[in-house]
Each structure stands twice: as C-alpha cells, then as structure tokens.
N, C-alpha and C positions, 0 to 999 in steps of 0.2 A: 502485612504490607497493605497499604492503601491501594484500592483499585482506582483506575483513572478511565476517563473517556478522552484519551489524548487528542483524537481528531476533532471531537466536538469542542474541546477546550481551545484548539487552534481556530476553528470556525468562528467561535464566539469572541476571539481575541483575548482570551483569558491568559494564554501563555504564548511565548514566542517559539519559533522553530528551534532555537538553541535550548530553550527550557524543555521542549519536547524531547530533544536528544538526551538531555541530562536525566529526565525521568526514565526514559528507555534504558539508559545505562544503569540506573539504580535498580530497575526491575531485573535486568539481565544479571546483575551482580548478586542478587538475592538468592543465596544457595538454599534457603529454607522455603523456596517458592513451592506451593502446593497446587497452583493452577498454571496452565500454559501462559507463556509470555503474552501472546496476543490477547488472551482474556484479561490479564492483569492490566493491559493498556486499553481495553475496551475496543479492540480491533477485531474485525472478522478475519478468517483465514485468508481470504483474498487480499485484504488490505495488508496483512502482515507479509504475505508472499510478495506483493508489489514492493514493499519496503526492502525485503531481502534481495530483490532484483535491482535495487538502487534508486527507487523512486523516493523522493524526500517526503517527510511527513506532511509538509504544507501542501504539496501537490496531491497527495492521497486525500487530504482533507477537502481540497477543491473537488476531487472526483466524487467524494461522498456527498458533498453539498449540491453539486451541479450535474452529476452523472459521469459514469466511467466512459473512457473511450471504448467503443464496442465493435470496432472494425479493424481487421488486420491491415497494418500499413503496407504490407507486401501485396496481398491479393484483393483486399477490399471486402472480403466476406465477413459476415457477422461472427463475433466471438461471444460466447456465453461465459462471462467472467466467473460465475459461480461453479461452472463445470471444469475450470482450470484448462489445461491444454494451451496456455498462452505464456508468453515471455514479455516482460516490460523492457523496452529498449529505447534509447534516444534515437529519434528520427526527425529530421527537419527542425532541429533545435529544441525539441520538447520530448518528454517521455510519452510513449505510445505503446500499444500492444501489437503483438504479432503471434501467429500460431506457432506452436512448438514444431509441428509438422505441417508446413503450409502447402496447400494444394498447388500453389504456383511456385515454381523454383525461383529462388532469389539469386 
C-alpha cells in the first residue's frame, strides 16, 4: 500500500477533503496493513486522535500549517498537544481543544 502525507497533500492543494476521506477509507479497509493507519496516512498520533474526535482533515491540515489551538476553551490554560490529555470539541462554531480533566468545572 502506498504511503501518503494526507495533510501535506491537502495543504498543497493536491487533493480535496473528499479525496482525503477516500484515501483514508482505502487505508482503513486494507486488511494486510503492516503499519498503523496514522503512519500510512503520514499523520502524527495527535493528528489522528483529533480526526478520531471529529476534526475534519482540512482543519487538521490548517492546524499543522498554522499551529494547533493550544489553550483549553473552558479554563484558558495551556494544553501540550503532544502530551494528550485533551479532547477536540466544537466550541463557538469551530473545533477547539479542552482538557479531559479541566481544572475549571464546566
């Protein structure tokens, strides 16, 4: 199976969001896969986790290119994306991050 850098292909305009979904579906359907799905798609574990939380590929590509949201939308404290402990949720009409266990009660 061909490896992709799905988000980079989106950033460069080489594929559409619909094509990214099709490629992802192909990789997920490949039962002979010997590498993790996120690796086959050229995504980090954080990027794949965000996708699993419902963030669209195009949005994650924007985060890769321009920086991830790094503050909890509930308490405003910093989130270290690479350390996980966050959830991607829609807030104020866009996908943002919040702590799994937020210091401030929601």
